[in-house]
VEXSE-736692 format. One record per residue: residue number from 0; residue in three letters; x, y, z of N, C-alpha, C in turn. Coordinates in pm, whole numbers, always signed. Atoms other than C-alpha are relative to their C-alpha. Example, Ala and Ser with C-alpha at 12.3 -4.5 7.8 and 13.67 -1.06 7.14 Angstrom:
% residues 2
> pos/code/nX/nY/nZ/caX/caY/caZ/cX/cY/cZ
> 0/ALA/+89/-119/+0/+1230/-450/+780/+90/+120/+0
> 1/SER/-82/-119/-6/+1367/-106/+714/-77/+109/+73
% end
This chain:
% residues 112
> pos/code/nX/nY/nZ/caX/caY/caZ/cX/cY/cZ
> 0/MET/+101/+40/+95/+3775/+9716/+12485/-108/+106/-11
> 1/LYS/+101/-105/+3/+3534/+9993/+12586/+44/+117/-87
> 2/ASN/-51/-109/+82/+3759/+10251/+12418/-15/-30/-148
> 3/ILE/+13/+38/+140/+3759/+10061/+12090/-147/+10/-42
> 4/THR/+143/-8/+31/+3380/+10030/+12098/-45/+145/-10
> 5/PHE/+35/-142/+3/+3346/+10400/+12177/+45/+64/-130
> 6/TYR/-52/-62/+122/+3569/+10503/+11885/-67/-54/-126
> 7/LEU/+74/+56/+114/+3395/+10266/+11645/-138/+63/-13
> 8/LEU/+131/-65/+2/+3056/+10408/+11742/+12/+147/-43
> 9/LEU/-23/-139/+37/+3193/+10760/+11710/+28/+12/-149
> 10/PHE/-33/+0/+142/+3339/+10685/+11366/-124/-23/-85
> 11/PHE/+119/+29/+78/+3017/+10529/+11237/-104/+110/+13
> 12/GLY/+93/-111/-19/+2813/+10811/+11386/+34/+117/-90
> 13/PHE/-41/-108/+89/+3017/+11072/+11198/-18/-38/-146
> 14/SER/+18/+45/+138/+3004/+10863/+10882/-145/+14/-42
> 15/ILE/+143/-9/+31/+2625/+10843/+10892/-42/+146/-5
> 16/TYR/+35/-141/-4/+2596/+11211/+10986/+48/+72/-125
> 17/SER/-55/-72/+114/+2822/+11330/+10705/-64/-44/-131
> 18/CYS/+63/+46/+123/+2642/+11121/+10444/-136/+66/-24
> 19/GLY/+134/-53/+19/+2308/+11286/+10504/-18/+144/+37
> 20/THR/+16/-137/-47/+2380/+11648/+10586/+43/+103/-103
> 21/SER/-34/-100/+100/+2432/+11830/+10259/-103/+112/+2
> 22/ASP/+90/-114/+5/+2285/+12180/+10258/-48/+27/-142
> 23/GLN/+34/-27/+138/+2271/+12178/+9879/-88/-112/-55
> 24/PRO/+80/+104/+66/+1999/+12000/+9682/+88/-81/-94
> 25/VAL/-81/+91/+82/+2131/+11705/+9482/+26/+59/-138
> 26/GLU/-20/-52/+134/+2075/+11879/+9147/+103/+113/-5
> 27/GLN/-102/-104/-2/+2296/+12172/+9252/+139/-59/+21
> 28/VAL/-130/+60/-27/+2576/+11950/+9374/+54/-66/-127
> 29/GLN/-45/+79/+113/+2590/+11751/+9052/+51/+81/-119
> 30/TRP/-38/-69/+123/+2628/+12019/+8783/+147/+36/-5
> 31/TYR/-141/-40/+2/+2980/+12117/+8890/+94/-113/+36
> 32/SER/-83/+115/-35/+3108/+11768/+8968/+33/-84/-122
> 33/GLY/-36/+99/+100/+3296/+11530/+8744/+64/+52/-127
> 34/GLY/-68/-51/+119/+3472/+11758/+8496/+134/-70/-21
> 35/THR/-122/+77/+30/+3753/+11569/+8322/+85/+62/-111
> 36/LEU/-65/-60/+117/+3876/+11815/+8059/+113/+95/+34
> 37/HIS/-100/-96/-47/+4142/+11999/+8259/+127/+3/-87
> 38/GLN/-121/+9/+83/+4430/+11882/+8035/-34/-38/-144
> 39/SER/+44/+44/+133/+4229/+11823/+7719/+51/+90/-112
> 40/THR/-28/-78/+120/+4314/+11933/+7369/-132/+60/-49
> 41/ILE/+122/-59/+57/+4070/+12143/+7169/-84/-109/-68
> 42/GLU/+73/+110/+65/+3977/+11830/+6974/-79/-81/+104
> 43/GLU/+69/+74/-107/+3893/+11642/+7296/-112/+85/+59
> 44/TRP/+101/-92/-54/+3707/+11948/+7428/-124/+1/-91
> 45/SER/+113/-13/+93/+3492/+11972/+7113/-88/-126/-2
> 46/LYS/+75/+126/+1/+3385/+11606/+7146/-67/-29/+135
> 47/ALA/+51/+27/-135/+3298/+11627/+7518/-145/+47/+15
> 48/SER/+139/-37/-28/+2949/+11656/+7661/-7/+140/+61
> 49/PRO/+16/-131/-64/+2814/+11997/+7768/+12/-7/+152
> 50/GLU/-9/+17/-145/+2790/+11865/+8125/+145/-8/+46
> 51/ASN/-141/+12/-33/+3158/+11772/+8129/+70/+134/-16
> 52/LYS/-59/-131/+24/+3254/+12109/+7983/-36/+96/+114
> 53/LEU/+45/-91/-106/+3047/+12298/+8242/+66/-35/+133
> 54/ALA/-63/+42/-126/+3184/+12093/+8534/+148/+36/+1
> 55/THR/-141/-38/+9/+3540/+12151/+8414/+16/+150/+18
> 56/CYS/-7/-146/-14/+3476/+12525/+8382/-34/+42/+143
> 57/ALA/+28/-29/-141/+3330/+12522/+8733/+128/-13/+82
> 58/ASP/-129/+15/-68/+3667/+12393/+8854/+91/+119/-29
> 59/TYR/-85/-113/+37/+3845/+12668/+8662/-38/+125/+78
> 60/VAL/+41/-125/-66/+3637/+12952/+8806/+12/-10/+152
> 61/ALA/-11/+18/-146/+3638/+12806/+9158/+143/+19/+47
> 62/ASN/-140/-18/-36/+4017/+12824/+9151/+46/+145/-3
> 63/VAL/-42/-140/+9/+4025/+13197/+9079/-94/+97/+71
> 64/LYS/+97/-90/-61/+3719/+13336/+9254/-66/-69/+119
> 65/GLU/+64/+52/-122/+3566/+13290/+9600/-152/+16/-13
> 66/TYR/+146/-4/+17/+3196/+13199/+9568/-76/-10/+131
> 67/GLN/+61/+11/-133/+3119/+13127/+9934/-143/-56/-6
> 68/GLY/+129/+69/+7/+2831/+12895/+9846/-97/+57/-102
> 69/ASP/+88/-59/+101/+2685/+13112/+9567/+13/-80/-129
> 70/PHE/-10/+89/+115/+2637/+12831/+9317/-68/+58/-123
> 71/THR/+64/-65/+114/+2412/+13046/+9099/+101/+84/-75
> 72/GLN/-102/-83/+65/+2690/+13297/+9030/+112/-86/-56
> 73/MET/-105/+89/+48/+2942/+13017/+8997/-42/-63/-134
> 74/LYS/+48/+61/+125/+2727/+12855/+8727/-2/+102/-113
> 75/ILE/-1/-106/+101/+2688/+13186/+8544/+142/+21/-52
> 76/ASP/-140/-21/+39/+3065/+13239/+8545/+55/-120/-76
> 77/ALA/-47/+121/+69/+3138/+12878/+8446/-58/-9/-140
> 78/THR/+64/+2/+132/+2891/+12906/+8159/+65/+102/-92
> 79/GLU/-68/-102/+81/+3057/+13228/+8039/+137/-51/-47
> 80/VAL/-131/+54/+38/+3398/+13059/+8043/-17/-111/-103
> 81/MET/+26/+108/+95/+3258/+12754/+7865/-33/+57/-138
> 82/ASN/+36/-61/+128/+3102/+12973/+7594/+120/+67/-66
> 83/CYS/-122/-63/+51/+3428/+13166/+7558/+93/-105/-61
> 84/ILE/-85/+108/+52/+3625/+12843/+7515/-58/-53/-131
> 85/GLU/+66/+49/+122/+3371/+12724/+7258/+27/+95/-117
> 86/GLU/-19/-100/+105/+3403/+13048/+7060/+145/+3/-47
> 87/VAL/-143/-9/+34/+3784/+13063/+7071/+47/-127/-70
> 88/SER/-51/+128/+53/+3826/+12695/+6984/-71/-46/-127
> 89/LYS/+70/+40/+122/+3599/+12692/+6678/+94/-36/-114
> 90/ASP/-94/+23/+110/+3899/+12700/+6446/+96/-115/+27
> 91/GLY/-88/+112/-33/+4069/+12409/+6620/+135/+48/+47
> 92/GLY/-135/-36/-41/+4439/+12415/+6680/+53/-96/+104
> 93/SER/-65/+91/-95/+4678/+12254/+6923/+2/+54/+142
> 94/THR/+2/-59/-133/+4614/+12482/+7219/-81/-87/+94
> 95/LYS/+73/+76/-103/+4504/+12311/+7540/-120/+81/+47
> 96/GLY/+121/-65/-49/+4159/+12387/+7675/+25/+86/+123
> 97/ASN/-25/-78/-122/+4298/+12506/+8009/+74/+130/-31
> 98/GLU/-67/-124/+40/+4518/+12764/+7831/-102/+100/-51
> 99/ILE/+107/-87/+49/+4214/+12903/+7653/-87/+45/+117
> 100/ALA/+80/-35/-118/+4020/+12892/+7981/+65/+112/+79
> 101/ALA/-71/-105/-73/+4288/+13103/+8150/-15/+134/-71
> 102/MET/+18/-123/+77/+4268/+13358/+7870/-142/+52/+14
> 103/CYS/+140/-40/-13/+3889/+13360/+7892/-29/+59/+137
> 104/ILE/+22/-49/-138/+3893/+13408/+8270/+54/+142/+14
> 105/VAL/-58/-134/-7/+4121/+13710/+8234/-83/+97/-86
> 106/THR/+78/-85/+89/+3926/+13851/+7938/-136/+37/+60
> 107/LEU/+130/-23/-60/+3596/+13815/+8125/+9/+74/+134
> 108/GLY/-20/-71/-125/+3745/+13977/+8434/-36/-80/+123
> 109/LEU/+37/+86/-113/+3675/+13680/+8660/+116/-23/+96
> 110/ASP/-118/+22/-84/+4026/+13683/+8805/+18/+108/+105
> 111/ASN/-10/-109/-100/+3961/+13989/+9023/-49/-45/+134
% end
């Protein structure tokens, strides 16, 4: 019974510790979270919120470049990709947003 109590206390201790130990301010953690446009069409992309677009682009750039906690540079790169997708997709079409994002990442040289 003592072992069970010990492990329960240990589990709850880690749970409480992990909930309150973020090194990043809340506003920095939120801008790159919650992107849902990874498989979207250009039509869906054009109707999405700027926040959703930016968070999705953050996922794209994080998959090709190591930021090591540099959220400022990550946001700059994600914004560049988002702007590129916006520019390329102005004419519409049936291309998926992630295909345009891949082209933008290569064009912007973020894949190095």
